[in-house]
C-alpha positions as CSV (number, residue, x, y, z in Angstrom):
1,X,73.6,11.1,-118.5
2,X,73.1,12.1,-122.1
3,X,69.7,12.2,-123.6
4,X,70.1,9.7,-126.4
5,X,67.5,7.3,-127.9
6,X,67.5,4.0,-126.2
7,X,69.4,1.5,-128.3
8,X,67.0,-1.0,-129.9
9,X,67.7,-4.6,-129.3
10,X,68.7,-6.8,-132.1
11,X,67.6,-10.4,-132.5
12,X,71.0,-11.7,-131.4
13,X,70.6,-9.9,-128.0
14,X,68.0,-12.4,-126.8
15,X,69.1,-16.0,-126.5
16,X,67.2,-18.4,-128.8
17,X,65.5,-15.6,-130.7
18,X,67.8,-15.0,-133.7
19,X,64.8,-15.1,-136.0
20,X,62.4,-12.9,-134.0
21,X,59.8,-11.1,-136.1
22,X,61.3,-8.0,-137.6
23,X,58.2,-5.9,-136.9
24,X,58.7,-6.4,-133.2
25,X,62.3,-5.0,-133.3
26,X,61.1,-2.1,-135.4
27,X,58.4,-1.3,-132.9
28,X,60.9,-1.2,-130.1
29,X,63.1,1.1,-132.2
30,X,60.2,3.5,-132.5
31,X,59.4,3.3,-128.8
32,X,63.1,3.7,-128.0
33,X,63.2,7.0,-129.8
34,X,61.3,8.7,-126.9
35,X,63.2,9.9,-123.8
36,X,62.6,11.8,-120.6
37,X,63.3,15.2,-122.2
38,X,61.8,14.2,-125.6
39,X,58.4,12.9,-124.7
40,X,56.6,14.3,-127.8
41,X,58.3,13.6,-131.2
42,X,57.4,14.4,-134.8
43,X,57.5,11.7,-137.5
44,X,60.7,13.2,-138.8
45,X,62.3,13.1,-135.3
46,X,61.2,9.5,-134.8
47,X,62.7,8.5,-138.2
48,X,66.0,10.2,-137.3
49,X,66.2,8.8,-133.8
50,X,65.1,5.2,-134.7
51,X,67.1,5.2,-137.9
52,X,64.2,3.7,-139.8
53,X,63.0,4.7,-143.3
54,X,59.9,7.0,-143.4
55,X,57.6,4.3,-144.8
56,X,58.6,1.8,-142.2
57,X,58.3,4.4,-139.4
58,X,54.9,5.4,-140.6
59,X,53.6,1.8,-140.8
60,X,54.9,0.9,-137.4
61,X,53.5,4.0,-135.8
62,X,50.1,3.1,-137.3
63,X,50.2,-0.3,-135.6
64,X,51.3,1.2,-132.3
65,X,48.5,3.8,-132.5
66,X,46.0,1.0,-133.1
67,X,47.0,-0.9,-130.0
68,X,47.4,2.3,-127.8
69,X,51.2,2.0,-127.4
70,X,51.6,5.5,-128.8
71,X,49.1,8.4,-129.1
72,X,49.0,11.5,-131.3
73,X,49.7,14.8,-129.5
74,X,50.1,18.4,-130.7
75,X,51.1,17.3,-134.2
76,X,53.4,14.6,-133.0
77,X,53.4,11.4,-131.1
78,X,53.9,10.4,-127.5
79,X,54.1,7.1,-125.6
80,X,50.5,5.9,-124.9
81,X,48.9,5.4,-121.6
82,X,48.7,1.6,-122.3
83,X,52.4,1.4,-121.9
84,X,52.1,2.9,-118.4
85,X,49.6,0.2,-117.6
86,X,51.9,-2.5,-118.8
87,X,54.9,-0.8,-117.1
88,X,53.1,-1.3,-113.7
89,X,53.3,-5.1,-114.0
90,X,57.0,-5.9,-113.4
91,X,57.9,-7.1,-109.9
92,X,60.2,-4.1,-109.7
93,X,57.1,-1.9,-109.2
94,X,56.2,-3.9,-106.1
95,X,59.7,-3.3,-104.9
96,X,59.4,0.4,-105.4
97,X,56.0,0.5,-103.7
98,X,57.4,-1.4,-100.7
99,X,60.4,0.9,-100.6
100,X,58.7,4.3,-100.8
101,X,57.7,4.8,-97.2
102,X,61.2,3.9,-96.0
103,X,62.9,6.1,-98.7
104,X,60.7,9.0,-97.7
105,X,61.7,8.6,-94.1
106,X,65.4,8.4,-95.1
107,X,65.0,11.5,-97.2
108,X,63.5,13.4,-94.3
109,X,66.4,12.3,-92.0
110,X,69.3,13.0,-94.5
111,X,67.9,15.8,-96.7
112,X,70.1,14.4,-99.5
113,X,69.3,12.9,-102.9
114,X,68.3,9.3,-102.6
115,X,68.3,6.6,-105.3
116,X,66.7,3.1,-105.6
117,X,68.0,0.9,-108.3
118,X,68.2,-2.6,-109.6
119,X,71.0,-4.3,-111.6
120,X,70.6,-5.3,-115.3
121,X,73.2,-6.1,-117.9
122,X,76.0,-4.4,-116.0
123,X,74.1,-1.2,-115.4
124,X,72.2,0.3,-112.5
125,X,68.6,0.9,-113.6
126,X,66.9,3.6,-111.4
127,X,63.5,2.9,-110.1
128,X,63.2,6.0,-107.9
129,X,65.0,9.2,-107.1
130,X,64.1,11.7,-104.3
131,X,66.0,14.9,-104.8
132,X,67.8,17.2,-102.4
133,X,66.5,20.7,-102.4
134,X,70.0,22.1,-101.9
135,X,72.3,19.9,-104.0
136,X,71.5,17.5,-106.8
137,X,74.0,17.0,-109.6
138,X,73.1,13.4,-109.9
139,X,72.6,12.3,-113.5
140,X,70.3,9.5,-112.6
141,X,66.7,9.7,-113.8
142,X,63.8,7.2,-113.1
143,X,64.0,4.6,-115.8
144,X,67.5,5.6,-116.7
145,X,70.7,3.6,-116.5
146,X,74.3,4.2,-115.4
147,X,77.3,1.9,-115.6
148,X,77.3,-0.2,-112.4
149,X,81.1,-0.1,-112.0
150,X,81.3,3.7,-111.5
151,X,78.3,4.1,-109.1
152,X,78.1,3.2,-105.5
153,X,74.6,1.8,-106.0
154,X,75.8,-0.4,-108.8
155,X,78.9,-1.7,-107.0
156,X,76.7,-2.5,-103.9
157,X,74.7,-4.8,-106.1
158,X,77.6,-6.3,-108.0
159,X,79.3,-7.2,-104.7
160,X,76.3,-9.3,-103.7
161,X,75.6,-10.9,-107.1
162,X,76.5,-14.2,-108.6
163,X,79.9,-14.5,-110.2
164,X,78.5,-14.9,-113.7
165,X,76.7,-11.5,-113.2
166,X,79.9,-9.8,-112.1
167,X,81.9,-11.4,-114.9
168,X,79.4,-10.3,-117.5
169,X,79.4,-6.7,-116.1
170,X,83.2,-6.5,-116.2
171,X,83.8,-8.5,-119.5
172,X,84.1,-5.6,-121.9
173,X,85.8,-2.2,-121.9
174,X,84.6,-0.3,-118.9
175,X,83.4,3.2,-119.8
176,X,85.1,6.2,-118.1
177,X,82.6,8.9,-117.0
178,X,85.1,11.0,-115.1
179,X,88.9,11.1,-114.3
180,X,88.0,9.2,-111.1
181,X,86.1,6.3,-112.8
182,X,87.6,2.8,-112.4
183,X,88.2,1.2,-115.8
184,X,90.2,-1.8,-114.6
185,X,88.2,-5.0,-114.0
186,X,90.8,-6.0,-111.4
187,X,90.4,-2.7,-109.6
188,X,86.6,-3.0,-109.5
189,X,86.9,-6.6,-108.2
190,X,89.2,-5.4,-105.4
191,X,86.5,-2.8,-104.5
192,X,83.8,-5.5,-104.6
193,X,85.7,-7.6,-102.2
194,X,86.0,-4.7,-99.7
195,X,82.3,-4.0,-100.1
196,X,81.4,-7.5,-99.2
197,X,83.4,-7.1,-96.0
198,X,82.2,-3.6,-95.2
199,X,78.6,-4.1,-96.3
200,X,78.4,-0.8,-98.1
201,X,79.8,0.9,-101.3
202,X,81.1,4.3,-102.0
203,X,81.9,6.3,-105.1
204,X,83.7,9.6,-105.1
205,X,83.2,11.6,-108.3
206,X,83.3,8.3,-110.3
207,X,80.0,9.1,-112.1
208,X,79.9,12.9,-111.9
209,X,82.6,15.4,-110.9
210,X,81.8,16.8,-107.4
211,X,79.3,14.1,-106.5
212,X,79.9,11.3,-104.0
213,X,77.5,8.5,-103.1
214,X,77.3,5.8,-100.5
215,X,75.0,2.8,-101.0
216,X,73.9,-0.5,-99.4
217,X,72.3,-3.5,-101.0
218,X,68.8,-4.8,-100.4
219,X,69.2,-8.5,-99.9
220,X,67.0,-11.5,-100.5
221,X,68.4,-15.0,-100.1
222,X,71.9,-13.4,-99.5
223,X,71.8,-11.8,-103.0
224,X,71.2,-8.2,-103.9
225,X,67.8,-7.6,-105.5
226,X,68.3,-3.9,-105.4
227,X,70.2,-1.1,-103.6
228,X,69.6,2.3,-102.1
229,X,72.1,5.2,-102.1
230,X,72.5,8.7,-100.8
231,X,74.2,11.3,-103.0
232,X,76.0,14.3,-101.5
233,X,78.7,16.9,-102.3
234,X,82.1,15.2,-102.4
235,X,83.5,18.1,-100.4
236,X,81.1,17.3,-97.5
237,X,83.1,14.3,-96.3
238,X,83.2,10.5,-96.6
239,X,79.5,9.8,-96.1
240,X,80.2,7.0,-93.6
241,X,77.9,8.8,-91.2
242,X,75.0,7.9,-93.5
243,X,75.7,4.1,-93.6
244,X,73.7,3.3,-90.4
245,X,70.6,5.0,-91.7
246,X,71.0,3.4,-95.1
247,X,71.3,-0.1,-93.5
248,X,68.2,0.5,-91.5
249,X,66.2,1.6,-94.6
250,X,67.5,-1.3,-96.7
251,X,66.7,-3.8,-94.0
252,X,63.2,-2.4,-93.6
253,X,62.6,-2.5,-97.4
254,X,63.8,-6.2,-97.5
255,X,61.4,-7.1,-94.7
256,X,58.5,-5.2,-96.4
257,X,58.8,-7.3,-99.6
258,X,56.2,-10.0,-99.6
259,X,57.6,-13.5,-99.7
260,X,55.8,-14.3,-103.0
261,X,56.3,-14.4,-106.7
262,X,57.5,-10.8,-107.0
263,X,60.4,-11.4,-104.5
264,X,61.2,-14.7,-106.2
265,X,61.4,-13.0,-109.6
266,X,63.6,-10.2,-108.2
267,X,66.0,-12.6,-106.6
268,X,66.3,-14.9,-109.6
269,X,69.8,-14.9,-111.0
270,X,71.1,-12.2,-108.7
């Protein structure tokens, strides 16, 4: 997973908001300049990564500083603690909290790298990752994204999503991450049909050479609200031996979710 600035949305990305205030989009461009490996940036770095003029960048930073969205640090800027507070509000955080005890038990049993993710805009968005101490080439990072069609965790969710979600995910050219990545929408759909029958998904070196994953969906109202996966060396076998433990964990996570607004929000549109 390359460490590039997050692409800033444009007004056309949000239905009904073609005339959204430009300052909002510029603020997101500035915030999107930060990343996991570039947590502190200078003004010049933010300008370059946000592709905004110096005067605009300086003005937007001043506003973000005033509201606590960014903070000054060692001659540069970092994302402010207020963003952490706001980031704890989405229902996905409640999902992660409900999942942790079950992920930790699964991690203890398997000793392998575990992932918890949701599906957004044709990509798997990672909410949690528990690393293997022995083998972890997984490119996933918490808060990061990978194309759903070339990850077991993404395909597990697509297989149990509404048709419009699948169609949107497979509508454009599918990026190829390795020589094993599926880039045919028809080929992906055939896999999704098999996943619906089997109840689990597999990828073998489709996201990263040498890495295999097996995943199962976390279901609510017969739709995937998330999925959990185990990553392991592709040379270690098929991973089918992990399916039973994954199913137990996914079922426990689903039962742990409170039947309230958070679960309803997670299930909406899946």
